[in-house]
Backbone atoms as SQL, in Angstrom:
CREATE TABLE atoms (id INTEGER PRIMARY KEY, chain TEXT, resi INTEGER, resn TEXT, atom TEXT, x REAL, y REAL, z REAL);
INSERT INTO atoms VALUES
  (1, 'A', 1, 'MET', 'N', 9.839, -28.729, 14.391),
  (2, 'A', 1, 'MET', 'CA', 11.123, -28.154, 14.054),
  (3, 'A', 1, 'MET', 'C', 11.036, -26.635, 14.230),
  (4, 'A', 2, 'GLU', 'N', 11.966, -26.073, 14.903),
  (5, 'A', 2, 'GLU', 'CA', 11.988, -24.628, 15.134),
  (6, 'A', 2, 'GLU', 'C', 12.429, -23.885, 13.872),
  (7, 'A', 3, 'ARG', 'N', 12.089, -22.598, 13.806),
  (8, 'A', 3, 'ARG', 'CA', 12.450, -21.787, 12.639),
  (9, 'A', 3, 'ARG', 'C', 13.948, -21.766, 12.380),
  (10, 'A', 4, 'ALA', 'N', 14.730, -21.646, 13.439),
  (11, 'A', 4, 'ALA', 'CA', 16.188, -21.610, 13.280),
  (12, 'A', 4, 'ALA', 'C', 16.695, -22.921, 12.684),
  (13, 'A', 5, 'GLU', 'N', 16.135, -24.030, 13.117),
  (14, 'A', 5, 'GLU', 'CA', 16.510, -25.338, 12.573),
  (15, 'A', 5, 'GLU', 'C', 16.125, -25.436, 11.103),
  (16, 'A', 6, 'LYS', 'N', 14.957, -24.921, 10.755),
  (17, 'A', 6, 'LYS', 'CA', 14.511, -24.939, 9.362),
  (18, 'A', 6, 'LYS', 'C', 15.433, -24.101, 8.489),
  (19, 'A', 7, 'ARG', 'N', 15.797, -22.909, 8.975),
  (20, 'A', 7, 'ARG', 'CA', 16.713, -22.050, 8.209),
  (21, 'A', 7, 'ARG', 'C', 18.052, -22.739, 7.994),
  (22, 'A', 8, 'GLU', 'N', 18.538, -23.389, 9.028),
  (23, 'A', 8, 'GLU', 'CA', 19.819, -24.090, 8.938),
  (24, 'A', 8, 'GLU', 'C', 19.733, -25.240, 7.942),
  (25, 'A', 9, 'LEU', 'N', 18.637, -25.991, 7.978),
  (26, 'A', 9, 'LEU', 'CA', 18.432, -27.097, 7.043),
  (27, 'A', 9, 'LEU', 'C', 18.360, -26.594, 5.611),
  (28, 'A', 10, 'VAL', 'N', 17.605, -25.519, 5.387),
  (29, 'A', 10, 'VAL', 'CA', 17.484, -24.952, 4.039),
  (30, 'A', 10, 'VAL', 'C', 18.847, -24.475, 3.543),
  (31, 'A', 11, 'ALA', 'N', 19.614, -23.818, 4.404),
  (32, 'A', 11, 'ALA', 'CA', 20.933, -23.315, 4.012),
  (33, 'A', 11, 'ALA', 'C', 21.890, -24.454, 3.669),
  (34, 'A', 12, 'SER', 'N', 21.894, -25.509, 4.470),
  (35, 'A', 12, 'SER', 'CA', 22.796, -26.627, 4.184),
  (36, 'A', 12, 'SER', 'C', 22.370, -27.377, 2.929),
  (37, 'A', 13, 'LEU', 'N', 21.073, -27.540, 2.738),
  (38, 'A', 13, 'LEU', 'CA', 20.578, -28.207, 1.535),
  (39, 'A', 13, 'LEU', 'C', 20.856, -27.357, 0.303),
  (40, 'A', 14, 'GLN', 'N', 20.706, -26.046, 0.437),
  (41, 'A', 14, 'GLN', 'CA', 20.973, -25.147, -0.688),
  (42, 'A', 14, 'GLN', 'C', 22.443, -25.190, -1.090),
  (43, 'A', 15, 'SER', 'N', 23.345, -25.190, -0.132),
  (44, 'A', 15, 'SER', 'CA', 24.769, -25.239, -0.467),
  (45, 'A', 15, 'SER', 'C', 25.131, -26.574, -1.110),
  (46, 'A', 16, 'ALA', 'N', 24.517, -27.655, -0.649),
  (47, 'A', 16, 'ALA', 'CA', 24.786, -28.968, -1.230),
  (48, 'A', 16, 'ALA', 'C', 24.244, -29.071, -2.648),
  (49, 'A', 17, 'LEU', 'N', 23.010, -28.594, -2.869),
  (50, 'A', 17, 'LEU', 'CA', 22.388, -28.725, -4.184),
  (51, 'A', 17, 'LEU', 'C', 22.948, -27.743, -5.209),
  (52, 'A', 18, 'SER', 'N', 23.441, -26.591, -4.759),
  (53, 'A', 18, 'SER', 'CA', 23.967, -25.613, -5.710),
  (54, 'A', 18, 'SER', 'C', 25.235, -26.120, -6.381),
  (55, 'A', 19, 'GLY', 'N', 25.988, -26.999, -5.722),
  (56, 'A', 19, 'GLY', 'CA', 27.198, -27.551, -6.315),
  (57, 'A', 19, 'GLY', 'C', 26.981, -28.855, -7.049),
  (58, 'A', 20, 'ALA', 'N', 25.749, -29.306, -7.107),
  (59, 'A', 20, 'ALA', 'CA', 25.444, -30.595, -7.742),
  (60, 'A', 20, 'ALA', 'C', 25.425, -30.477, -9.265),
  (61, 'A', 21, 'GLY', 'N', 25.998, -31.465, -9.923),
  (62, 'A', 21, 'GLY', 'CA', 25.954, -31.525, -11.383),
  (63, 'A', 21, 'GLY', 'C', 24.612, -32.013, -11.877),
  (64, 'A', 22, 'SER', 'N', 23.949, -32.844, -11.056),
  (65, 'A', 22, 'SER', 'CA', 22.613, -33.333, -11.398),
  (66, 'A', 22, 'SER', 'C', 21.855, -33.633, -10.120),
  (67, 'A', 23, 'ILE', 'N', 20.531, -33.492, -10.217),
  (68, 'A', 23, 'ILE', 'CA', 19.631, -33.778, -9.107),
  (69, 'A', 23, 'ILE', 'C', 18.481, -34.614, -9.658),
  (70, 'A', 24, 'VAL', 'N', 18.139, -35.688, -8.962),
  (71, 'A', 24, 'VAL', 'CA', 17.039, -36.550, -9.387),
  (72, 'A', 24, 'VAL', 'C', 16.024, -36.632, -8.251),
  (73, 'A', 25, 'LEU', 'N', 14.759, -36.464, -8.589),
  (74, 'A', 25, 'LEU', 'CA', 13.668, -36.574, -7.620),
  (75, 'A', 25, 'LEU', 'C', 12.873, -37.842, -7.916),
  (76, 'A', 26, 'ALA', 'N', 12.544, -38.564, -6.855),
  (77, 'A', 26, 'ALA', 'CA', 11.763, -39.789, -7.017),
  (78, 'A', 26, 'ALA', 'C', 10.810, -39.936, -5.845),
  (79, 'A', 27, 'GLN', 'N', 9.673, -40.561, -6.115),
  (80, 'A', 27, 'GLN', 'CA', 8.734, -40.869, -5.040),
  (81, 'A', 27, 'GLN', 'C', 9.192, -42.148, -4.361),
  (82, 'A', 28, 'ASN', 'N', 9.049, -42.174, -3.062),
  (83, 'A', 28, 'ASN', 'CA', 9.487, -43.356, -2.323),
  (84, 'A', 28, 'ASN', 'C', 8.387, -43.936, -1.452),
  (85, 'A', 29, 'ALA', 'N', 7.148, -43.715, -1.803),
  (86, 'A', 29, 'ALA', 'CA', 6.039, -44.239, -1.001),
  (87, 'A', 29, 'ALA', 'C', 6.100, -45.763, -0.983),
  (88, 'A', 30, 'GLY', 'N', 6.210, -46.317, 0.206),
  (89, 'A', 30, 'GLY', 'CA', 6.208, -47.765, 0.343),
  (90, 'A', 30, 'GLY', 'C', 7.582, -48.397, 0.387),
  (91, 'A', 31, 'LEU', 'N', 8.649, -47.635, 0.207),
  (92, 'A', 31, 'LEU', 'CA', 9.992, -48.194, 0.312),
  (93, 'A', 31, 'LEU', 'C', 10.307, -48.496, 1.770),
  (94, 'A', 32, 'THR', 'N', 10.967, -49.589, 2.000),
  (95, 'A', 32, 'THR', 'CA', 11.377, -49.913, 3.361),
  (96, 'A', 32, 'THR', 'C', 12.641, -49.138, 3.711),
  (97, 'A', 33, 'VAL', 'N', 12.943, -49.057, 4.972),
  (98, 'A', 33, 'VAL', 'CA', 14.160, -48.386, 5.422),
  (99, 'A', 33, 'VAL', 'C', 15.382, -49.108, 4.851),
  (100, 'A', 34, 'ALA', 'N', 15.327, -50.421, 4.789),
  (101, 'A', 34, 'ALA', 'CA', 16.444, -51.196, 4.243),
  (102, 'A', 34, 'ALA', 'C', 16.677, -50.856, 2.773),
  (103, 'A', 35, 'ASN', 'N', 15.586, -50.707, 2.003),
  (104, 'A', 35, 'ASN', 'CA', 15.724, -50.332, 0.591),
  (105, 'A', 35, 'ASN', 'C', 16.333, -48.951, 0.442),
  (106, 'A', 36, 'LEU', 'N', 15.891, -48.021, 1.263),
  (107, 'A', 36, 'LEU', 'CA', 16.414, -46.661, 1.200),
  (108, 'A', 36, 'LEU', 'C', 17.895, -46.627, 1.594),
  (109, 'A', 37, 'GLU', 'N', 18.273, -47.417, 2.572),
  (110, 'A', 37, 'GLU', 'CA', 19.688, -47.496, 2.965),
  (111, 'A', 37, 'GLU', 'C', 20.539, -48.103, 1.851),
  (112, 'A', 38, 'THR', 'N', 19.990, -49.072, 1.139),
  (113, 'A', 38, 'THR', 'CA', 20.700, -49.653, 0.000),
  (114, 'A', 38, 'THR', 'C', 20.951, -48.588, -1.061),
  (115, 'A', 39, 'LEU', 'N', 19.931, -47.785, -1.345),
  (116, 'A', 39, 'LEU', 'CA', 20.085, -46.693, -2.305),
  (117, 'A', 39, 'LEU', 'C', 21.145, -45.710, -1.828),
  (118, 'A', 40, 'ARG', 'N', 21.101, -45.335, -0.570),
  (119, 'A', 40, 'ARG', 'CA', 22.089, -44.391, -0.017),
  (120, 'A', 40, 'ARG', 'C', 23.512, -44.926, -0.169),
  (121, 'A', 41, 'ARG', 'N', 23.712, -46.202, 0.131),
  (122, 'A', 41, 'ARG', 'CA', 25.048, -46.793, 0.018),
  (123, 'A', 41, 'ARG', 'C', 25.532, -46.800, -1.425),
  (124, 'A', 42, 'GLU', 'N', 24.650, -47.165, -2.362),
  (125, 'A', 42, 'GLU', 'CA', 25.030, -47.208, -3.779),
  (126, 'A', 42, 'GLU', 'C', 25.417, -45.820, -4.285),
  (127, 'A', 43, 'VAL', 'N', 24.594, -44.824, -3.955),
  (128, 'A', 43, 'VAL', 'CA', 24.847, -43.469, -4.424),
  (129, 'A', 43, 'VAL', 'C', 26.095, -42.892, -3.757),
  (130, 'A', 44, 'LYS', 'N', 26.236, -43.126, -2.463),
  (131, 'A', 44, 'LYS', 'CA', 27.412, -42.609, -1.748),
  (132, 'A', 44, 'LYS', 'C', 28.691, -43.261, -2.260),
  (133, 'A', 45, 'GLY', 'N', 28.635, -44.542, -2.591),
  (134, 'A', 45, 'GLY', 'CA', 29.785, -45.246, -3.142),
  (135, 'A', 45, 'GLY', 'C', 30.242, -44.678, -4.477),
  (136, 'A', 46, 'ALA', 'N', 29.319, -44.058, -5.198),
  (137, 'A', 46, 'ALA', 'CA', 29.634, -43.453, -6.497),
  (138, 'A', 46, 'ALA', 'C', 29.930, -41.959, -6.378),
  (139, 'A', 47, 'GLY', 'N', 29.950, -41.436, -5.146),
  (140, 'A', 47, 'GLY', 'CA', 30.289, -40.027, -4.953),
  (141, 'A', 47, 'GLY', 'C', 29.099, -39.095, -4.865),
  (142, 'A', 48, 'GLY', 'N', 27.903, -39.633, -4.668),
  (143, 'A', 48, 'GLY', 'CA', 26.704, -38.799, -4.581),
  (144, 'A', 48, 'GLY', 'C', 26.078, -38.869, -3.203),
  (145, 'A', 49, 'TYR', 'N', 24.910, -38.272, -3.088),
  (146, 'A', 49, 'TYR', 'CA', 24.207, -38.203, -1.808),
  (147, 'A', 49, 'TYR', 'C', 22.719, -38.410, -2.022),
  (148, 'A', 50, 'VAL', 'N', 22.043, -38.891, -0.984),
  (149, 'A', 50, 'VAL', 'CA', 20.593, -39.066, -0.993),
  (150, 'A', 50, 'VAL', 'C', 20.044, -38.355, 0.233),
  (151, 'A', 51, 'LYS', 'N', 19.028, -37.513, 0.023),
  (152, 'A', 51, 'LYS', 'CA', 18.402, -36.771, 1.120),
  (153, 'A', 51, 'LYS', 'C', 16.898, -36.938, 1.045),
  (154, 'A', 52, 'VAL', 'N', 16.284, -36.923, 2.211),
  (155, 'A', 52, 'VAL', 'CA', 14.837, -36.845, 2.326),
  (156, 'A', 52, 'VAL', 'C', 14.560, -35.581, 3.129),
  (157, 'A', 53, 'ALA', 'N', 13.791, -34.659, 2.559),
  (158, 'A', 53, 'ALA', 'CA', 13.483, -33.400, 3.233),
  (159, 'A', 53, 'ALA', 'C', 12.030, -33.047, 2.961),
  (160, 'A', 54, 'LYS', 'N', 11.494, -32.191, 3.791),
  (161, 'A', 54, 'LYS', 'CA', 10.132, -31.710, 3.548),
  (162, 'A', 54, 'LYS', 'C', 10.121, -30.968, 2.216),
  (163, 'A', 55, 'ASN', 'N', 9.057, -31.178, 1.456),
  (164, 'A', 55, 'ASN', 'CA', 8.969, -30.583, 0.119),
  (165, 'A', 55, 'ASN', 'C', 9.092, -29.069, 0.151),
  (166, 'A', 56, 'ARG', 'N', 8.435, -28.429, 1.084),
  (167, 'A', 56, 'ARG', 'CA', 8.471, -26.970, 1.147),
  (168, 'A', 56, 'ARG', 'C', 9.889, -26.467, 1.399),
  (169, 'A', 57, 'LEU', 'N', 10.610, -27.131, 2.282),
  (170, 'A', 57, 'LEU', 'CA', 11.978, -26.720, 2.586),
  (171, 'A', 57, 'LEU', 'C', 12.918, -27.002, 1.411),
  (172, 'A', 58, 'ALA', 'N', 12.705, -28.119, 0.726),
  (173, 'A', 58, 'ALA', 'CA', 13.530, -28.438, -0.445),
  (174, 'A', 58, 'ALA', 'C', 13.286, -27.432, -1.571),
  (175, 'A', 59, 'LYS', 'N', 12.044, -27.007, -1.763),
  (176, 'A', 59, 'LYS', 'CA', 11.738, -25.983, -2.773),
  (177, 'A', 59, 'LYS', 'C', 12.441, -24.678, -2.441),
  (178, 'A', 60, 'LEU', 'N', 12.421, -24.297, -1.169),
  (179, 'A', 60, 'LEU', 'CA', 13.110, -23.074, -0.753),
  (180, 'A', 60, 'LEU', 'C', 14.614, -23.179, -1.013),
  (181, 'A', 61, 'ALA', 'N', 15.181, -24.344, -0.767),
  (182, 'A', 61, 'ALA', 'CA', 16.619, -24.543, -0.983),
  (183, 'A', 61, 'ALA', 'C', 16.983, -24.461, -2.460),
  (184, 'A', 62, 'LEU', 'N', 16.121, -24.967, -3.327),
  (185, 'A', 62, 'LEU', 'CA', 16.399, -24.946, -4.772),
  (186, 'A', 62, 'LEU', 'C', 16.100, -23.599, -5.414),
  (187, 'A', 63, 'LYS', 'N', 15.305, -22.775, -4.750),
  (188, 'A', 63, 'LYS', 'CA', 14.835, -21.524, -5.342),
  (189, 'A', 63, 'LYS', 'C', 15.970, -20.598, -5.760),
  (190, 'A', 64, 'ASP', 'N', 16.999, -20.465, -4.961),
  (191, 'A', 64, 'ASP', 'CA', 18.076, -19.523, -5.246),
  (192, 'A', 64, 'ASP', 'C', 19.311, -20.174, -5.867),
  (193, 'A', 65, 'THR', 'N', 19.147, -21.333, -6.485),
  (194, 'A', 65, 'THR', 'CA', 20.271, -21.975, -7.164),
  (195, 'A', 65, 'THR', 'C', 20.178, -21.710, -8.660),
  (196, 'A', 66, 'ASP', 'N', 21.198, -22.129, -9.394),
  (197, 'A', 66, 'ASP', 'CA', 21.228, -21.951, -10.846),
  (198, 'A', 66, 'ASP', 'C', 20.504, -23.061, -11.589),
  (199, 'A', 67, 'HIS', 'N', 19.931, -23.993, -10.862),
  (200, 'A', 67, 'HIS', 'CA', 19.254, -25.122, -11.496),
  (201, 'A', 67, 'HIS', 'C', 17.880, -24.710, -12.027),
  (202, 'A', 68, 'ALA', 'N', 17.405, -25.475, -13.009),
  (203, 'A', 68, 'ALA', 'CA', 16.085, -25.231, -13.581),
  (204, 'A', 68, 'ALA', 'C', 15.012, -25.424, -12.505),
  (205, 'A', 69, 'ASP', 'N', 13.870, -24.815, -12.713),
  (206, 'A', 69, 'ASP', 'CA', 12.779, -24.905, -11.744),
  (207, 'A', 69, 'ASP', 'C', 12.083, -26.259, -11.858),
  (208, 'A', 70, 'ILE', 'N', 12.214, -27.065, -10.825),
  (209, 'A', 70, 'ILE', 'CA', 11.574, -28.379, -10.787),
  (210, 'A', 70, 'ILE', 'C', 10.629, -28.480, -9.600),
  (211, 'A', 71, 'SER', 'N', 10.176, -27.338, -9.105),
  (212, 'A', 71, 'SER', 'CA', 9.344, -27.321, -7.908),
  (213, 'A', 71, 'SER', 'C', 8.021, -28.056, -8.110),
  (214, 'A', 72, 'GLY', 'N', 7.554, -28.192, -9.342),
  (215, 'A', 72, 'GLY', 'CA', 6.311, -28.898, -9.613),
  (216, 'A', 72, 'GLY', 'C', 6.391, -30.395, -9.341),
  (217, 'A', 73, 'LEU', 'N', 7.604, -30.918, -9.254),
  (218, 'A', 73, 'LEU', 'CA', 7.781, -32.352, -9.009),
  (219, 'A', 73, 'LEU', 'C', 7.687, -32.726, -7.532),
  (220, 'A', 74, 'PHE', 'N', 7.699, -31.730, -6.656),
  (221, 'A', 74, 'PHE', 'CA', 7.666, -31.989, -5.217),
  (222, 'A', 74, 'PHE', 'C', 6.240, -32.221, -4.741),
  (223, 'A', 75, 'THR', 'N', 5.757, -33.441, -4.928),
  (224, 'A', 75, 'THR', 'CA', 4.447, -33.838, -4.420),
  (225, 'A', 75, 'THR', 'C', 4.589, -35.211, -3.778),
  (226, 'A', 76, 'GLY', 'N', 4.069, -35.347, -2.593),
  (227, 'A', 76, 'GLY', 'CA', 4.169, -36.616, -1.887),
  (228, 'A', 76, 'GLY', 'C', 5.551, -36.827, -1.298),
  (229, 'A', 77, 'PRO', 'N', 5.825, -38.032, -0.812),
  (230, 'A', 77, 'PRO', 'CA', 7.129, -38.321, -0.233),
  (231, 'A', 77, 'PRO', 'C', 8.204, -38.400, -1.317),
  (232, 'A', 78, 'ILE', 'N', 9.217, -37.544, -1.205),
  (233, 'A', 78, 'ILE', 'CA', 10.239, -37.405, -2.242),
  (234, 'A', 78, 'ILE', 'C', 11.620, -37.739, -1.690),
  (235, 'A', 79, 'VAL', 'N', 12.409, -38.416, -2.510),
  (236, 'A', 79, 'VAL', 'CA', 13.810, -38.674, -2.228),
  (237, 'A', 79, 'VAL', 'C', 14.615, -37.863, -3.228),
  (238, 'A', 80, 'ILE', 'N', 15.616, -37.130, -2.728),
  (239, 'A', 80, 'ILE', 'CA', 16.473, -36.311, -3.574),
  (240, 'A', 80, 'ILE', 'C', 17.826, -36.990, -3.668),
  (241, 'A', 81, 'ALA', 'N', 18.232, -37.344, -4.884),
  (242, 'A', 81, 'ALA', 'CA', 19.570, -37.906, -5.119),
  (243, 'A', 81, 'ALA', 'C', 20.345, -36.880, -5.935),
  (244, 'A', 82, 'TYR', 'N', 21.582, -36.609, -5.529),
  (245, 'A', 82, 'TYR', 'CA', 22.383, -35.629, -6.261),
  (246, 'A', 82, 'TYR', 'C', 23.855, -35.997, -6.184),
  (247, 'A', 83, 'ALA', 'N', 24.612, -35.476, -7.158),
  (248, 'A', 83, 'ALA', 'CA', 26.048, -35.728, -7.217),
  (249, 'A', 83, 'ALA', 'C', 26.711, -34.634, -8.031),
  (250, 'A', 84, 'GLU', 'N', 28.005, -34.452, -7.818),
  (251, 'A', 84, 'GLU', 'CA', 28.750, -33.476, -8.608),
  (252, 'A', 84, 'GLU', 'C', 28.865, -33.932, -10.059),
  (253, 'A', 85, 'ASP', 'N', 29.108, -35.227, -10.256),
  (254, 'A', 85, 'ASP', 'CA', 29.181, -35.779, -11.604),
  (255, 'A', 85, 'ASP', 'C', 27.772, -35.816, -12.191),
  (256, 'A', 86, 'PRO', 'N', 27.539, -35.180, -13.331),
  (257, 'A', 86, 'PRO', 'CA', 26.183, -35.090, -13.880),
  (258, 'A', 86, 'PRO', 'C', 25.520, -36.432, -14.200),
  (259, 'A', 87, 'MET', 'N', 26.295, -37.479, -14.437),
  (260, 'A', 87, 'MET', 'CA', 25.702, -38.759, -14.828),
  (261, 'A', 87, 'MET', 'C', 25.433, -39.701, -13.655),
  (262, 'A', 88, 'THR', 'N', 26.024, -39.451, -12.521),
  (263, 'A', 88, 'THR', 'CA', 25.925, -40.379, -11.392),
  (264, 'A', 88, 'THR', 'C', 24.504, -40.524, -10.861),
  (265, 'A', 89, 'ALA', 'N', 23.880, -39.425, -10.461),
  (266, 'A', 89, 'ALA', 'CA', 22.543, -39.497, -9.850),
  (267, 'A', 89, 'ALA', 'C', 21.493, -40.070, -10.800),
  (268, 'A', 90, 'PRO', 'N', 21.397, -39.601, -12.060),
  (269, 'A', 90, 'PRO', 'CA', 20.379, -40.179, -12.948),
  (270, 'A', 90, 'PRO', 'C', 20.596, -41.666, -13.227),
  (271, 'A', 91, 'LYS', 'N', 21.835, -42.044, -13.422),
  (272, 'A', 91, 'LYS', 'CA', 22.133, -43.442, -13.745),
  (273, 'A', 91, 'LYS', 'C', 21.778, -44.368, -12.578),
  (274, 'A', 92, 'LEU', 'N', 22.195, -43.999, -11.372),
  (275, 'A', 92, 'LEU', 'CA', 21.923, -44.847, -10.216),
  (276, 'A', 92, 'LEU', 'C', 20.444, -44.840, -9.823),
  (277, 'A', 93, 'ALA', 'N', 19.768, -43.708, -9.980),
  (278, 'A', 93, 'ALA', 'CA', 18.341, -43.644, -9.674),
  (279, 'A', 93, 'ALA', 'C', 17.551, -44.552, -10.615),
  (280, 'A', 94, 'GLN', 'N', 17.893, -44.530, -11.889),
  (281, 'A', 94, 'GLN', 'CA', 17.194, -45.368, -12.861),
  (282, 'A', 94, 'GLN', 'C', 17.470, -46.846, -12.594),
  (283, 'A', 95, 'LYS', 'N', 18.711, -47.167, -12.283),
  (284, 'A', 95, 'LYS', 'CA', 19.076, -48.551, -11.971),
  (285, 'A', 95, 'LYS', 'C', 18.317, -49.053, -10.743),
  (286, 'A', 96, 'PHE', 'N', 18.207, -48.210, -9.709),
  (287, 'A', 96, 'PHE', 'CA', 17.492, -48.583, -8.495),
  (288, 'A', 96, 'PHE', 'C', 15.992, -48.722, -8.768),
  (289, 'A', 97, 'ALA', 'N', 15.439, -47.858, -9.612),
  (290, 'A', 97, 'ALA', 'CA', 14.013, -47.909, -9.947),
  (291, 'A', 97, 'ALA', 'C', 13.657, -49.195, -10.688),
  (292, 'A', 98, 'GLU', 'N', 14.587, -49.707, -11.487),
  (293, 'A', 98, 'GLU', 'CA', 14.335, -50.956, -12.205),
  (294, 'A', 98, 'GLU', 'C', 14.189, -52.135, -11.249),
  (295, 'A', 99, 'LYS', 'N', 14.889, -52.077, -10.105),
  (296, 'A', 99, 'LYS', 'CA', 14.844, -53.161, -9.120),
  (297, 'A', 99, 'LYS', 'C', 13.700, -52.994, -8.116),
  (298, 'A', 100, 'ASN', 'N', 13.235, -51.748, -7.905),
  (299, 'A', 100, 'ASN', 'CA', 12.233, -51.452, -6.882),
  (300, 'A', 100, 'ASN', 'C', 11.062, -50.697, -7.498),
  (301, 'A', 101, 'ALA', 'N', 9.937, -51.374, -7.639),
  (302, 'A', 101, 'ALA', 'CA', 8.766, -50.777, -8.284),
  (303, 'A', 101, 'ALA', 'C', 8.194, -49.601, -7.487),
  (304, 'A', 102, 'LYS', 'N', 8.440, -49.550, -6.189),
  (305, 'A', 102, 'LYS', 'CA', 7.889, -48.474, -5.370),
  (306, 'A', 102, 'LYS', 'C', 8.728, -47.202, -5.426),
  (307, 'A', 103, 'TYR', 'N', 9.893, -47.269, -6.035),
  (308, 'A', 103, 'TYR', 'CA', 10.759, -46.109, -6.220),
  (309, 'A', 103, 'TYR', 'C', 10.523, -45.605, -7.641),
  (310, 'A', 104, 'VAL', 'N', 9.783, -44.505, -7.768),
  (311, 'A', 104, 'VAL', 'CA', 9.379, -43.996, -9.079),
  (312, 'A', 104, 'VAL', 'C', 10.105, -42.680, -9.362),
  (313, 'A', 105, 'VAL', 'N', 10.957, -42.682, -10.377),
  (314, 'A', 105, 'VAL', 'CA', 11.684, -41.479, -10.759),
  (315, 'A', 105, 'VAL', 'C', 10.711, -40.504, -11.409),
  (316, 'A', 106, 'LEU', 'N', 10.674, -39.273, -10.881),
  (317, 'A', 106, 'LEU', 'CA', 9.771, -38.241, -11.394),
  (318, 'A', 106, 'LEU', 'C', 10.456, -37.330, -12.401),
  (319, 'A', 107, 'GLY', 'N', 11.727, -37.092, -12.201),
  (320, 'A', 107, 'GLY', 'CA', 12.477, -36.191, -13.071),
  (321, 'A', 107, 'GLY', 'C', 13.630, -35.604, -12.296),
  (322, 'A', 108, 'GLY', 'N', 14.173, -34.541, -12.834),
  (323, 'A', 108, 'GLY', 'CA', 15.295, -33.915, -12.156),
  (324, 'A', 108, 'GLY', 'C', 15.827, -32.746, -12.939),
  (325, 'A', 109, 'VAL', 'N', 17.096, -32.465, -12.705),
  (326, 'A', 109, 'VAL', 'CA', 17.722, -31.325, -13.342),
  (327, 'A', 109, 'VAL', 'C', 19.213, -31.616, -13.512),
  (328, 'A', 110, 'MET', 'N', 19.735, -31.168, -14.645),
  (329, 'A', 110, 'MET', 'CA', 21.154, -31.254, -14.919),
  (330, 'A', 110, 'MET', 'C', 21.585, -29.848, -15.331),
  (331, 'A', 111, 'GLY', 'N', 22.111, -29.100, -14.380),
  (332, 'A', 111, 'GLY', 'CA', 22.430, -27.709, -14.643),
  (333, 'A', 111, 'GLY', 'C', 21.155, -26.914, -14.799),
  (334, 'A', 112, 'LYS', 'N', 21.023, -26.219, -15.926),
  (335, 'A', 112, 'LYS', 'CA', 19.812, -25.432, -16.179),
  (336, 'A', 112, 'LYS', 'C', 18.792, -26.196, -17.013),
  (337, 'A', 113, 'THR', 'N', 19.071, -27.470, -17.278),
  (338, 'A', 113, 'THR', 'CA', 18.188, -28.293, -18.080),
  (339, 'A', 113, 'THR', 'C', 17.353, -29.206, -17.209),
  (340, 'A', 114, 'ALA', 'N', 16.034, -29.094, -17.311),
  (341, 'A', 114, 'ALA', 'CA', 15.133, -29.967, -16.570),
  (342, 'A', 114, 'ALA', 'C', 15.100, -31.336, -17.254),
  (343, 'A', 115, 'LEU', 'N', 15.047, -32.382, -16.451),
  (344, 'A', 115, 'LEU', 'CA', 15.001, -33.748, -16.966),
  (345, 'A', 115, 'LEU', 'C', 13.641, -34.366, -16.645),
  (346, 'A', 116, 'ASP', 'N', 13.110, -35.130, -17.579),
  (347, 'A', 116, 'ASP', 'CA', 11.870, -35.850, -17.292),
  (348, 'A', 116, 'ASP', 'C', 12.217, -37.256, -16.793),
  (349, 'A', 117, 'ALA', 'N', 11.235, -38.050, -16.533),
  (350, 'A', 117, 'ALA', 'CA', 11.441, -39.373, -15.976),
  (351, 'A', 117, 'ALA', 'C', 12.195, -40.302, -16.933),
  (352, 'A', 118, 'GLU', 'N', 12.155, -40.039, -18.202),
  (353, 'A', 118, 'GLU', 'CA', 12.846, -40.872, -19.183),
  (354, 'A', 118, 'GLU', 'C', 14.318, -40.603, -19.140);
């Protein structure tokens, strides 16, 4: 990926995440493409979004937002679920994790409040 592409990705991710009411991070090691598409459809149907991005670029995108610092959660393959409604992303991520053992919720953020896996 070229530098210009990386800057563009960081800028678009930053604008999307800065308007989010909640953001949930989860590990997705071992999830199939079909499982990930199911998650995307469920979250999108509720008004949210699911992104997979390189950890370093996602940290850069979150750095200049008003959200709490959750950069320590970016280890391994991460799926980012977010929505404007603060309850949408956490609720759907937890529901999906109950059905899929390989989808492990690590935590997230709701405004300036960091959320743990519980």
